[in-house]
N, C-alpha and C positions, 0 to 999 in steps of 0.2 A: 504493500500500500504506500509506503514511503517512496519507493522507487518511481512510481507513476508521476506524481507531481514534480519530483526532481528531474526526471527525464523530459517531461514536457517543457520545463523551464530551460533546460539545456538545449533541447531541440529547437526551441524558438530563438534562442540567442545564436545558435549555430546557423540557423536559416538566415538571420539578419547578417551574420558574418559572411556567409557565402554570397549573398546578394551584394554586399558592400565590396567584397573582394572582386567579384566579376565586374562591377562598375569601375573599380580602380584600374584593373588590367586593361579593359577596353578603352578607358580614358587615356591611358598611356599609349595605346596603339594609335590613337588619333593625335596625340601630342608627344611625338618621339623625343623632343627636346627635354622632356622631364628627366631623362636618364642623366643628363649633365648636372642635375641637382641632387643626385644620389649621395655624394659626400655630405651635403647639408642635411639631408634626411637622416643620415647616420648620426650626426651631432644631436639632432632633435631626439632620436630614439635613446641615445646615450644619456642625455640630460633627463628625460622622462623617467628612466629607471634609476638614475642617481638620486633624483629628488623624491620620487614616489614609489620606486620599485621595492626597496628593501630586499627581503628574501625572495620576492617573486621572480627575480632574474634567474633563479635556478630552474624555473620552468617545470618540465615533466619530472625531472629528478626529485624536486621537492615533493611532488605528489606521491611518487613511489616511496620515498622515505617516510612520508606520513602514513602510508598504508602499512609499511613494515613496523614502524614505531611512532605513534602519534606524539607530537611534541608541541611546538609553538602554533601549529595549525597552518592552513593554506590561507594567505592574505585575501581579503575580500576584493582588493583592488587588482588581483591577478587577472581576472576575466576581462574587465574593460581595458586594462593596460596592454595585454597581449593582443587583444583584438585591434586596438588602435595602431600599435606599432607594426603588426603584421601587414595591415592595409597600407601603412606608410611605406614599408619595405617594397611591396609589390607595385604601388603607385609610381615609384621612381625607378623600377626595373631590377630590384634585388632578386636574387635567385633563392627562393625558399619554398616551403610547402605550406600546408594548412592543418595537418594532423596535430602538430604541437599546440596550435591555437585551440583547436576543438577539445583536445584532452585537458588543457589547462582551464578552459571554460567549464568543462565538466567537473573537474576536481574542485575548482573554486566555488561553484554553485552548490555542489554536493556538500562541501564543508560548511557552507553557510546554512543549509537546511539542517545539517547535523547539529550545529550550534543552537539553532532556534528550537529544535526538538529535544535538546539536552540528552543526546544519545550517549550511551556508555562507549568505552574504548573499542570493544569488539564490534558493536553495531556501526560505529563511525567508520571503521575500516571497510566494512561491507558497503556502506553508502558511498564512500570515496571510490571504491572499485567499480560500483555501479555507475558512478558519474563518468569514469573513464570509458566504460562500455557505451554509455549514451552518447558521449562526445564523438567517439570514433565511429560508431555505427551511423550516427547522423551525418557526419561530414562526408562519408564515402558511399552512403546508401547500402551498407552491408551490416545489418543488425547482428547476424550470427557471428560474423568475423569480429565485430566489436566486443561481443560477449567473450569469446575465447581469447582475444588479444588482451583484454583487461585482466583476465585470470593468469595468462601465460607470461606476460611481460614483467610481472612483479619479481619473479625469481626463476632463474634458469633451471629447468628440470623438475619443477614442482607446480602443481595446480591446486588451489584451495577450492574445493567443491561446495563449501558452505555459502559461497557468494554466487553460485552458478545461476540459480533462479532469479535473484534480484538483478543480476547483470543481463540476463536474457530479456527480462521485462523492460529494463532500462534501454537496452539496445534497440528493441522493437519500437517502444514509444518514441524514442529520440528520432528514429528513421521516419516513422509515420508522421511525426510533427513537422519535420522538414518538408516532406511531400505535401502535407496539408497547407503549408505556406506557399506552395507553388514553385518550390525550388527543384529543378531537375538535375540529375547527375549524367555525366558523360557515359554513353554506351559504347562498348568495344565489341568487335566482331572477330571470331575465330572461325576460319573456314573448316568445313567438314572434310576430313581426310580418312583414308583407310589405314588404320593403325595395326592391322593384323598382318599375318604372313602365312604362306603355305610351306609346311615342312613334312617331308616323307608322305605326301599326299593328304595331309591333314591340315585343316585351317586352325591356326592359333590366334587367339584374340589380341596378342601383343607381338609386335615386331621387335625382336631382340636387337636388331641393328639400330632401329630408331631409339630403343631404350638405352643403348650404349651411348648414342649421341647426346641424349638427355642427361645421362650421368656425367659425361664429360663437361657439358655445358653447365650443369649444376655446380660442379667443382669450380668452374671459372666464375660463376655468379657469386659463390661464397667468397672467393678470393677478392673479387671487386668490392663486395660489401665490407670486407675487412679493411681494404685500402681506403674506402670512403670514411669509415669511422676514424681511422688513424689520421686521415688528412684533415678532418675538421678539428680534431684535438691538436694536431701539429700546428695548424694555422693559429689557433687560439693561444697556445703556449708560446709560440714564436713572437706573436704580437705583444703579449704581456711582458715578455722578457726584454724585447728590444725597443719598444715604444713606451717610454715612461709617462708621457702625457696621454692619459687614457682616451680623451675625446678625439685624439688624432688617429686612433686605431680604426674606427669606422670610416674616417676620411680617407685613409690609405686604402682600405678595402674598396670603397666606392670608386676611387681613382683607378685602381687595378681593373675593376669590372668594366669601366668605361674604356680603358685602353685595350683590353682584350676584345671588346665588341668592335672597336674601331679597326683593330688589326685583322680580325676575322671577316669584317665587312658584312655581318649579319646579326640580327638580334634574337636568333632562335633559342639561345640558351639563357635568356633572361626570364624572370618570373616563374610561373608554374610550369609552362610548357604543355598545357592542355589545349588551349585555343591557338589557332594559327594567326599570326600578325599579318601575314601576306600569303597569297597562293604559293604553295610549294614549300612552305616552312616546315622544318622538322619538328614534329610534336609527338606526343605519346600515341595519338590515334594514327598518325602517318607511319609509325614504326610497325604497324600491323600489315603493311602493304609492301610489296617488292619495291626496292629503291626508295623507301620512305625514310631512310636514315643514312647518314654518312658513316664511314668506317670508324671515325673517332668521335662521333656525336656523344656517345656515352662518357668518354673521357673529358670532353669539354664541359659537359653538364656537371660532372663530378668536381672539376676544378672551380667552376663558377659557384657551386653550392658551398664548397669548403671555404672559399674566400668570404662569401656573404655571411654565413653563419659563424665562421671563426673570427670575424672582425666585429661582431656585436649586433648585426641586423637580426630581426626576429621573424619567426615562422617555424614551420615544421621541416622535417627531413624526408618524410615518407613520399610525398608527390615527386620530389626530385629523384628519389630512389626508384619510383615507378618509371620515370623517364630514362634513367640510367639503365635499368634492367630491360625495358622494352627495346631501346635502341641497340643495346648490346646483344639481345636475343636476335634482333633483325640482322646484325652483322654476322653472328655465329651461324645463323641459318643459311646465309649466303655461302659461307666457307664450307659448311658441312653438308650442303645440298639437302637441307631439311625444310619442312613447312614453315614459312616465314611467320604467319600469324600465330601459329602454335608456339613457336620459340619466343616470339615477342611476349606472349602471355606468360610463358614460363619465366622469362627474365623479369617481367613486371612483378610477379609475386616472390620469386626466389631471392633476388637481391634484397628485397624488403625482409624476407625471412632471416637471411644471414645477418643483416645489420641490426635487427631487433631481437634476435634469438627467439622468434615465435613461429616455428614451422607449422604447428597445428593451425593457428589462426590464418596463416597465409595459404595453406591448402584449402581451407574453407573459403577464403576470399576468392581463390581461383574458381571454385564451384559457383559461388554467388554471382561473380562478374561474367564468367565465360561459359558456364554450363557444366554439368556433371559428367559428360561423356569422356572427359580427359582427366578425371579425378586421380587416377593412378599416376599419370605423368606429372600432375601438379605435386603430388606427395613426394615422388622420387626427386624432383628438382628442388623442392623446398628443404627436404631433409638432407639432401646432399650438400646444398648451400649452407645449411645450418652447421653441418659437421666441419666444413672447410673455412668457416668464417672466424675461427678462433674463439676464445672464451669471453672476450669483451664484446662491445657493441656500441651503439650510439647513445645508450643511456648508462651513465656511469653509476647511477644508484641501483641498477639492477643487480640482484644478488645471485650467487651461484649456489643453489640448493643441491644440485647434483652435477658434477663435471661431465662434459661431453665424452671424455675418454675415462671410463670408470676405473681403469687400472691405475690411473695417476694418483688417486687419493690414498689407497692402501700403501703405495710405494712411499708417498710423502710421510705418512704416519710411521712407517717402518724406519725410515731414515731419521725421523725426529726421535724415536725411541733409542736408536743406536747412538745418536749424537749425545742424548741425555745420559745414557748408560756410561759411556766412556768419557763424558765431560768434555766433548770436543767443541 
């Protein structure tokens, strides 16, 4: 019962955010000179968080920490602050996503309701988790994915089932609310292909040659997600170490983005990458078609996003990950002589799975967005990417409940006992 009003409030605010974000992106399409004001926008964002942000600047990591161990709480100002600064980032051409904004809106409003209702610590954790599910499910139109994502992202290798029903209710209500406000989500199309093979006169439902290509691609998707997470942290750490005047960090980031766009001669890697600024632009949707992406489109988007987020601009990482994954899948399909739309879809979800350590949620996302006929391939790609993406990810607050390679933990405990025994 608590999840329903919480999710309705979150869904309504996410709908307003998506409408405002679409307006900002298309306004910049019509006024391309706004890109040259990106450094100034960076200063505005920096000052807003310096004056009003407090702990809210930790974003998704603060919400994850609060679910693990409630402390000072999620600031009420987090929701309006992240909404405004994300729209500013996209209005002036910064490369970021929208999932972080939706999740922070969800966490902030859920925490507000929890305070009003004077919930105990255990119930507050559940409501916060449901808020994450509502925000994620609402922003992408994937309620079941939002449910599993909220449960899976908290700790690697562990899902808390006591929050399953509240999260499912919240994800569904959040998604329905966004639709009720008239907000439509982008539709993607995967071509129907014959995924079977004939062996010794018998028809098998799965082509092992295609499966081998998917496993290889999944490993590459996982490695790229690892590089993405490291790149964002590297840019952030490098900036903080070498630029002592903090407001100059977003200024430098904005100047680099402008310079890269000028050198490349195309604005394809700015903002979300969902809508095309001009006919023939590389977008997520175009990656599902032959010739819809350049060989290095995924790398340029990775660089743009790492610079944008690493230098203090606001937004999420997930939509850029969709762009990186789908364009990389397009490139790999060309090299491997594989179905382009299928591999774009696999990259779409698998790079996300590796970067967030949420393979179950991403498998479900593949089914919700692209249909269930390729569910096996979605699972193979996501779990392979998850394995190859390392123990870290884009969320530093994410805990490791169970390591990906189970043999590591006993070995560490054994070595610790030996070192203690011999006082080494």
